[in-house]
KEBA-547792 format. One record per residue (C-alpha): x, y negated, z negated. Coordinates in Angstrom, 2 decimals. Example, Ala and Ser with C-alpha at 12.3 -4.5 7.8 and 13.67 -1.06 7.14 Angstrom:
BEGIN
+---------+---------+---------+
|       X |       Y |       Z |
+---------+---------+---------+
|   12.30 |    4.50 |   -7.80 |
|   13.67 |    1.06 |   -7.14 |
+---------+---------+---------+
END
This chain:
BEGIN
+---------+---------+---------+
|       X |       Y |       Z |
+---------+---------+---------+
|   19.58 |   -1.54 |    6.02 |
|   17.20 |   -4.06 |    7.63 |
|   14.38 |   -2.81 |    5.37 |
|   16.50 |   -3.40 |    2.27 |
|   17.52 |   -6.88 |    3.41 |
|   13.90 |   -7.75 |    4.20 |
|   12.71 |   -6.39 |    0.83 |
|   15.32 |   -8.44 |   -1.03 |
|   14.32 |  -11.57 |    0.90 |
|   10.61 |  -11.00 |    0.24 |
|   11.27 |  -10.44 |   -3.47 |
|   13.40 |  -13.59 |   -3.71 |
|   10.85 |  -15.71 |   -1.82 |
|    7.97 |  -14.28 |   -3.84 |
|    9.77 |  -14.43 |   -7.22 |
|    7.77 |  -17.45 |   -8.51 |
|    4.51 |  -15.66 |   -7.63 |
|    5.81 |  -12.43 |   -9.19 |
|    6.55 |  -14.28 |  -12.43 |
|    3.16 |  -16.03 |  -12.49 |
|    1.23 |  -12.82 |  -11.76 |
|    3.22 |  -10.89 |  -14.38 |
|    2.47 |  -13.47 |  -17.06 |
|   -1.23 |  -13.65 |  -16.10 |
|   -1.57 |   -9.86 |  -16.23 |
|    0.01 |   -9.75 |  -19.68 |
|   -2.04 |  -12.67 |  -21.04 |
|   -5.42 |  -11.76 |  -19.59 |
|   -5.53 |   -8.01 |  -19.88 |
|   -2.92 |   -7.09 |  -22.49 |
|   -1.59 |   -4.14 |  -20.53 |
|    1.25 |   -2.98 |  -18.39 |
|    2.17 |   -5.26 |  -15.50 |
|    3.25 |   -2.60 |  -13.03 |
|    1.03 |    0.36 |  -12.22 |
|    2.59 |    3.57 |  -10.89 |
|    0.72 |    6.12 |   -8.83 |
|    1.92 |    9.35 |   -7.23 |
|    2.03 |    9.29 |   -3.44 |
|    3.44 |   11.54 |   -0.74 |
|    6.25 |   10.19 |    1.41 |
|    8.62 |   11.23 |    4.14 |
|    8.94 |   14.99 |    4.59 |
|    6.11 |   15.51 |    2.08 |
|    8.22 |   14.36 |   -0.87 |
|    6.28 |   12.86 |   -3.78 |
|    7.22 |    9.47 |   -5.19 |
|    5.73 |    6.86 |   -7.50 |
|    4.42 |    3.78 |   -5.71 |
|    4.56 |    0.51 |   -7.66 |
|    1.79 |   -2.06 |   -7.69 |
|    0.70 |   -4.92 |   -9.88 |
|   -2.05 |   -3.57 |  -12.07 |
|   -5.34 |   -4.88 |  -10.73 |
|   -7.59 |   -2.49 |  -12.63 |
|   -8.32 |   -2.24 |  -16.33 |
|   -5.96 |    0.06 |  -18.21 |
|   -6.22 |    3.73 |  -17.19 |
|   -8.58 |    2.95 |  -14.30 |
|   -9.09 |    6.51 |  -13.07 |
|   -9.10 |    8.59 |  -16.25 |
|   -7.59 |   11.45 |  -14.24 |
|  -10.21 |   11.29 |  -11.48 |
|   -9.38 |   10.76 |   -7.83 |
|  -11.26 |    7.54 |   -7.23 |
|  -10.39 |    4.97 |   -4.59 |
|  -10.07 |    1.56 |   -6.21 |
|  -12.36 |   -0.02 |   -3.62 |
|  -15.14 |    2.23 |   -4.92 |
|  -14.34 |    1.32 |   -8.51 |
|  -14.81 |   -2.46 |   -8.44 |
|  -16.32 |   -2.62 |  -11.90 |
|  -12.93 |   -1.50 |  -13.26 |
|  -11.08 |   -4.38 |  -11.55 |
|   -9.70 |   -7.14 |  -13.70 |
|  -10.68 |  -10.70 |  -12.82 |
|   -7.11 |  -11.22 |  -11.59 |
|   -7.36 |   -8.01 |   -9.57 |
|  -10.36 |   -9.44 |   -7.74 |
|   -8.13 |  -12.36 |   -6.71 |
|   -5.00 |  -10.32 |   -5.93 |
|   -6.56 |   -7.55 |   -3.86 |
|   -7.93 |   -9.51 |   -0.85 |
|   -4.53 |  -11.22 |   -0.50 |
|   -2.68 |   -7.95 |   -1.13 |
|   -0.66 |   -9.57 |   -3.90 |
|   -1.00 |   -6.40 |   -5.96 |
|    1.17 |   -4.64 |   -3.34 |
|    4.21 |   -6.92 |   -3.86 |
|    5.95 |   -4.34 |   -6.12 |
|    5.96 |   -1.98 |   -3.08 |
|    9.14 |   -3.84 |   -2.11 |
|   10.80 |   -2.11 |   -5.09 |
|    9.89 |    1.19 |   -3.39 |
|   11.67 |   -0.08 |   -0.26 |
|   14.78 |   -0.85 |   -2.34 |
|   14.64 |    2.66 |   -3.83 |
|   14.43 |    4.17 |   -0.33 |
|   10.94 |    5.66 |   -0.78 |
|    9.31 |    3.29 |    1.68 |
|    9.95 |    1.12 |    4.72 |
|    8.54 |   -2.33 |    5.41 |
|    6.47 |   -0.90 |    8.31 |
|    5.17 |    2.66 |    8.53 |
|    1.98 |    4.58 |    7.80 |
|    0.66 |    3.79 |    4.33 |
|    1.35 |    6.60 |    1.84 |
|   -1.57 |    8.50 |    0.42 |
|   -2.19 |   10.67 |   -2.62 |
|   -1.83 |   14.44 |   -2.26 |
|   -5.45 |   14.98 |   -3.30 |
|   -6.68 |   13.00 |   -0.29 |
|   -4.04 |   14.36 |    2.09 |
|   -5.25 |   17.88 |    1.33 |
|   -8.78 |   16.86 |    2.33 |
|   -7.64 |   14.99 |    5.45 |
|   -5.43 |   17.83 |    6.71 |
|   -8.35 |   20.29 |    6.61 |
|  -10.12 |   18.18 |    9.23 |
|   -7.19 |   16.43 |   10.94 |
|   -3.99 |   18.49 |   10.63 |
|   -2.15 |   15.96 |   12.80 |
|   -2.05 |   13.75 |    9.69 |
|    1.11 |   15.62 |    8.68 |
|    2.91 |   13.96 |   11.63 |
|    2.87 |   10.75 |    9.59 |
|    5.26 |   12.36 |    7.13 |
|    8.02 |   12.35 |    9.77 |
|    8.79 |    8.73 |    8.83 |
|    8.98 |    6.75 |    5.62 |
|    5.64 |    5.27 |    4.61 |
|    5.35 |    1.51 |    4.87 |
|    4.35 |   -1.50 |    2.83 |
|    2.21 |   -2.35 |    5.86 |
|    1.00 |   -0.33 |    8.83 |
|   -0.80 |   -0.56 |   12.15 |
|   -3.68 |    1.37 |   10.61 |
|   -3.86 |   -1.07 |    7.70 |
|   -3.91 |   -4.22 |    9.82 |
|   -6.19 |   -2.89 |   12.58 |
|   -8.57 |   -0.70 |   10.56 |
|   -8.17 |   -2.00 |    7.03 |
|   -8.71 |   -0.32 |    3.71 |
|  -10.14 |    3.19 |    3.91 |
|  -12.70 |    3.79 |    1.16 |
|  -13.31 |    7.50 |    1.87 |
|  -11.81 |   10.49 |    3.69 |
|  -13.87 |    9.83 |    6.85 |
|  -12.38 |    6.35 |    7.06 |
|   -8.89 |    7.70 |    6.35 |
|   -9.30 |   10.01 |    9.33 |
|  -10.55 |    7.11 |   11.47 |
|   -7.55 |    4.99 |   10.42 |
|   -5.27 |    7.91 |   11.29 |
|   -5.80 |    7.16 |   15.01 |
|   -4.03 |    3.83 |   14.57 |
|   -1.16 |    5.36 |   12.60 |
|   -0.67 |    8.10 |   15.21 |
|   -0.65 |    5.41 |   17.90 |
|    2.08 |    3.65 |   15.91 |
|    4.07 |    6.86 |   15.69 |
|    4.00 |    7.23 |   19.50 |
|    4.94 |    3.59 |   20.18 |
|    7.37 |    2.72 |   17.37 |
|    9.80 |   -0.07 |   18.19 |
|   11.31 |   -3.15 |   16.59 |
|    8.88 |   -5.33 |   18.57 |
|    5.89 |   -3.30 |   17.42 |
|    7.09 |   -3.55 |   13.81 |
|    7.41 |   -7.33 |   14.16 |
|    3.88 |   -7.50 |   15.61 |
|    2.56 |   -5.53 |   12.61 |
|    4.38 |   -7.85 |   10.20 |
|    2.83 |  -10.90 |   11.92 |
|   -0.65 |   -9.33 |   11.77 |
|   -0.02 |   -8.59 |    8.08 |
|    0.83 |  -12.24 |    7.37 |
|   -2.43 |  -13.22 |    9.07 |
|   -4.41 |  -10.71 |    7.00 |
|   -2.79 |  -11.92 |    3.78 |
|   -3.23 |  -15.63 |    4.53 |
|   -6.90 |  -15.12 |    5.41 |
|   -7.55 |  -13.03 |    2.27 |
|   -8.84 |  -10.08 |    4.29 |
|   -6.73 |   -7.43 |    2.60 |
|   -9.69 |   -5.35 |    1.46 |
+---------+---------+---------+
END
């Protein structure tokens, strides 16, 4: 319930920015505003995560490429949105749908999970909770641009799993605001 209330509040507060970004995406790149990507959530269930499109249309062409490694495919607006994590704002719709929480390990694609689990089977412990819009791994480690980094970030997410509390969640949210305000989201 608190996740849903928080998501509604964030969406209301951010509604002017949502409108501006939506219009800019439509005007500048003539494509869909919201990008959907398959992710794995709680109990290993797949879901579609929503993001503002920050890459040119059909950025992956079926390949499993991390967007950080595909910067030439970013739109000019994407280059602005990504450091401030504005492209993640539609994740709050996933919270409203019940696929995600405000705080929890970030969800990953099955392709990468399969690679991670071969080397770090404890990754599957993250699927005991809903994935989050923000996470301890995200604010302490940052964006993982390859499987090695995903495994390194896993240490932070496992730490979160062992120490979950309302206070820890609030700390993560505060760190997230700092990351966003400083433009250090990538």
